[in-house]
C-alpha positions in Angstrom: -45.5 59.9 -10.4 -42.4 58.7 -12.8 -43.3 57.0 -16.7 -43.0 53.6 -15.7 -45.8 53.5 -12.8 -48.2 55.1 -15.4 -47.6 52.6 -18.1 -48.1 50.0 -15.2 -51.8 51.4 -14.4 -52.7 52.0 -18.0 -51.2 48.4 -19.1 -53.6 47.0 -15.7 -56.7 48.8 -17.1 -56.1 47.8 -20.8 -56.2 44.3 -19.5 -59.7 45.1 -18.1 -61.1 46.0 -21.8 -58.8 47.4 -24.3 -61.5 49.7 -25.7 -62.3 50.8 -22.6 -63.6 54.7 -23.4 -61.4 57.6 -22.4 -64.8 59.1 -20.7 -64.8 55.8 -18.5 -61.7 56.1 -17.3 -62.4 59.3 -16.6 -65.1 58.4 -14.7 -63.6 55.7 -12.5 -60.3 57.8 -10.9 -62.7 60.8 -10.3 -64.8 58.5 -8.6 -61.8 57.1 -6.6 -61.3 60.8 -5.6 -64.1 61.8 -4.7 -66.2 59.1 -3.3 -69.6 60.0 -2.3 -70.7 63.2 -4.4 -73.3 63.3 -7.0 -73.1 62.0 -10.8 -74.0 65.3 -11.2 -70.8 66.7 -10.4 -69.1 64.8 -12.3 -70.9 65.9 -15.5 -69.5 69.0 -14.4 -65.8 68.1 -14.0 -65.7 66.2 -17.2 -68.1 69.2 -19.1 -70.1 66.2 -20.0 -73.8 65.2 -20.3 -76.2 63.6 -18.2 -76.2 60.4 -20.5 -72.5 60.1 -21.2 -71.8 60.5 -17.5 -74.3 58.2 -16.5 -72.9 55.6 -19.6 -69.3 56.0 -18.1 -70.4 54.9 -13.9 -72.1 51.7 -15.6 -69.1 51.1 -17.6 -67.7 50.3 -14.2 -70.5 49.2 -12.6 -71.9 45.7 -12.7 -74.6 46.7 -14.7 -75.0 44.2 -17.8 -75.2 45.4 -21.9 -78.3 44.9 -24.2 -76.5 45.3 -26.8 -73.6 42.5 -26.2 -74.7 40.9 -22.4 -71.0 41.6 -21.1 -71.5 42.8 -17.7 -68.7 45.4 -16.1 -66.5 44.4 -13.3 -68.6 46.0 -10.6 -66.3 48.7 -9.5 -68.8 51.5 -8.6 -72.1 51.6 -7.3 -74.2 54.1 -8.0 -77.7 54.7 -6.2 -80.0 57.4 -5.2 -79.5 60.3 -2.9 -81.3 59.8 0.4 -81.3 63.4 0.9 -82.6 64.1 -2.8 -83.3 61.3 -4.6 -83.2 63.7 -8.0 -79.2 62.8 -7.9 -77.3 59.3 -7.6 -73.9 59.4 -5.2 -71.1 57.1 -6.9 -69.2 55.7 -4.9 -66.3 52.3 -5.2 -67.4 49.0 -4.1 -65.0 47.4 -2.0 -63.5 45.5 -4.9 -63.4 48.9 -6.9 -61.4 50.4 -3.9 -59.1 47.1 -3.9 -58.5 47.8 -7.7 -57.7 51.7 -6.9 -55.5 50.4 -4.3 -53.6 47.7 -6.3 -53.1 51.1 -9.2 -51.5 53.7 -6.8 -50.6 51.3 -3.8 -47.1 52.3 -4.3 -47.1 55.8 -4.5 -49.1 55.7 -1.2 -46.6 53.1 0.3 -43.4 55.1 -0.5 -45.3 58.6 1.0 -45.7 56.7 4.5 -41.8 55.6 4.4 
């Protein structure tokens, strides 16, 4: 990926929220590349606590903050794993998938062509 592509991606992310925590950005990219995995796997990847991973996922969900009433963009969903309710499965929503494709789509097009 060239530096101009990376700059465009970062600018699009900044438009969502200029104060986006790094852990939230990492969570979005990880979920996009590991859909259907458990939130626990994200915790292990980031080397973080369950609370931090949960907040990072909530940041991208449609969850509404009690602190400022701000609602997330609805790009990630999280639900109990039907096979083991102790774990939560994380994946992109349709809206999140469209956003991810918008961010990285040009690279896919160039590889296909």
